[in-house]
C-alpha positions in Angstrom: -34.9 38.4 53.5 -33.9 35.1 55.1 -34.4 31.9 53.1 -35.0 28.6 54.9 -35.9 25.1 53.8 -38.3 24.2 56.5 -41.1 21.8 55.3 -44.5 23.2 54.5 -46.8 23.0 57.5 -49.1 20.6 55.7 -49.7 16.8 55.7 -47.4 15.0 53.3 -49.0 13.8 50.1 -50.7 15.2 47.0 -53.0 18.2 47.6 -55.5 18.9 44.8 -57.2 22.1 43.7 -60.6 23.0 44.9 -61.7 24.9 41.7 -64.9 26.3 43.2 -62.8 28.3 45.7 -60.0 29.6 43.5 -59.3 32.4 41.1 -56.6 32.9 38.4 -56.5 36.5 37.4 -54.3 39.0 35.5 -54.1 42.7 35.0 -52.5 44.8 32.2 -52.1 48.5 32.1 -54.2 50.1 29.3 -53.0 53.3 27.6 -50.8 53.8 30.7 -53.8 55.3 32.5 -55.9 52.3 33.8 -55.8 48.6 34.2 -57.8 45.9 32.3 -58.4 42.8 34.5 -59.2 39.3 33.4 -59.5 35.8 34.6 -59.3 32.2 33.5 -62.2 29.9 34.3 -60.6 26.5 33.5 -57.4 25.6 35.4 -55.9 22.8 37.6 -53.0 22.4 40.0 -51.5 19.9 42.4 -49.1 20.4 45.2 -47.0 17.5 46.4 -45.9 18.1 50.0 -42.8 16.2 50.9 -40.6 15.8 54.0 -38.9 19.1 53.1 -39.4 22.0 50.7 -36.8 20.4 48.4 -39.1 17.3 48.2 -42.2 19.4 47.6 -43.5 20.6 44.2 -46.2 22.5 42.4 -47.6 21.9 38.9 -50.4 24.0 37.3 -52.2 24.2 34.0 -54.5 26.9 32.7 -56.8 26.6 29.7 -56.1 29.7 27.7 -59.4 29.5 25.8 -61.2 30.2 29.1 -60.0 33.8 29.2 -62.7 36.3 30.3 -62.2 40.1 30.5 -66.0 40.8 30.5 -65.7 41.8 26.9 -66.4 39.1 24.3 -64.7 40.9 21.4 -61.5 41.5 23.5 -61.6 37.8 24.6 -61.8 36.6 21.0 -58.8 38.8 20.2 -56.8 37.5 23.1 -57.5 33.9 21.9 -56.2 34.6 18.3 -52.6 34.6 17.0 -52.0 38.3 18.1 -51.9 37.1 21.7 -52.4 33.5 23.1 -52.8 31.6 19.8 -55.0 29.0 21.6 -55.3 26.8 18.4 -51.5 26.1 18.6 -50.9 26.7 22.3 -54.0 25.9 24.3 -52.4 25.8 27.7 -50.2 27.8 30.0 -48.3 25.6 32.4 -46.1 26.1 35.5 -43.8 23.5 37.0 -41.8 24.4 40.1 -38.1 23.8 40.2 -37.7 25.0 43.8 -39.7 26.2 46.8 -38.1 28.4 49.5 -39.4 29.8 52.7 -39.0 33.6 52.9 -40.8 34.1 56.2 -43.2 32.5 58.7 -46.0 32.2 56.2 -44.4 33.3 52.9 -42.7 31.3 50.2 -41.0 31.8 46.9 -41.9 29.3 44.2 -39.5 29.3 41.3 -40.4 27.3 38.2 -40.8 26.9 34.5 -43.7 28.8 33.0 -44.8 28.0 29.5 -47.0 30.4 27.5 -47.4 30.5 23.8 -44.9 27.7 23.4 -42.2 29.6 25.2 -40.7 28.4 28.5 -39.1 30.8 30.9 -38.1 30.8 34.6 -40.5 32.8 36.8 -41.1 33.3 40.5 -44.4 33.3 42.4 -44.5 35.1 45.7 -46.8 33.0 47.9 -48.6 33.7 51.2 -49.9 30.7 53.2 -53.2 31.6 54.9 -53.6 28.4 57.0 -55.8 25.4 57.0 -59.3 24.6 58.0 -61.8 21.7 58.0 -64.7 22.2 55.6 -67.9 21.6 57.6 -69.8 20.3 54.6 -67.8 17.1 54.2 -65.0 17.2 56.8 -62.3 17.6 54.1 -59.1 19.5 55.1 -58.3 22.6 53.1 -55.3 25.0 52.8 -55.4 28.5 51.4 -52.7 30.4 49.5 -52.4 33.6 47.7 -49.7 34.0 45.0 -48.6 37.0 42.8 -46.1 37.5 40.0 -45.3 40.0 37.3 -44.2 38.7 33.9 -43.2 40.4 30.7 -45.6 39.2 27.9 -43.0 40.0 25.2 -40.7 37.4 26.7 -43.3 34.9 25.5 -43.6 36.2 22.0 -46.8 38.1 22.8 -45.9 41.5 21.4 -49.0 42.8 19.6 -49.5 46.5 20.4 -50.8 49.8 19.0 -48.8 53.0 19.4 -50.4 56.0 21.1 -50.2 59.5 19.5 -48.4 61.0 22.5 -45.9 58.1 22.7 -46.0 54.7 24.4 -48.4 51.9 23.6 -52.0 50.8 24.3 -51.0 47.6 26.2 -48.3 47.4 28.8 -45.6 44.7 28.5 -45.8 43.9 32.2 -48.6 41.7 33.3 -49.6 41.2 36.9 -50.8 37.7 37.9 -52.9 37.1 41.0 -53.9 33.7 42.3 -56.2 32.8 45.2 -55.9 29.1 45.7 -57.6 26.6 48.0 -56.2 23.0 48.1 -57.8 19.9 49.4 -55.7 17.5 51.5 -55.0 13.9 50.8 -57.7 11.7 52.3 -57.6 11.7 56.1 -55.0 14.5 56.4 -54.8 16.7 59.5 -52.6 19.6 60.6 -48.9 18.8 61.2 
């Protein structure tokens, strides 16, 4: 895999999240036989596009109390001290430390992720899907998809229940999937 430092193919400036066209989702293996999926409804992010990748950055924030797995009892359990402990740690944050190009439309975004009061270095694998002008208001948008896999126990989230045949109910590995649409600075156009 080649790594380059070419600039992002976007107008310089601060791009903001279009929350109506974004998803922040996760998946955990349940009893080693299926996946439970969830999402967060409240989140925000900004991408600062500079002259180079080194001058570009990403910051993101997720409201952990907005978790939704389509099961109110499970969601309440996720909010308590066994998992997210939202009374003490209401947000998950990510701040990039470097962005590298790994292909024509792919990037690695390395940064500091904080969950449950613990900060660790993680990597997001990002695919850039291009830009388009929104016909409703003429604003310029860019689309990205990002994935990562983290270990929840690294963040002190280690609640589990043993299975009779061995193993545990909840996997330690958690998949993260983001579908992100950003809105360009006022008057931005393709570079």
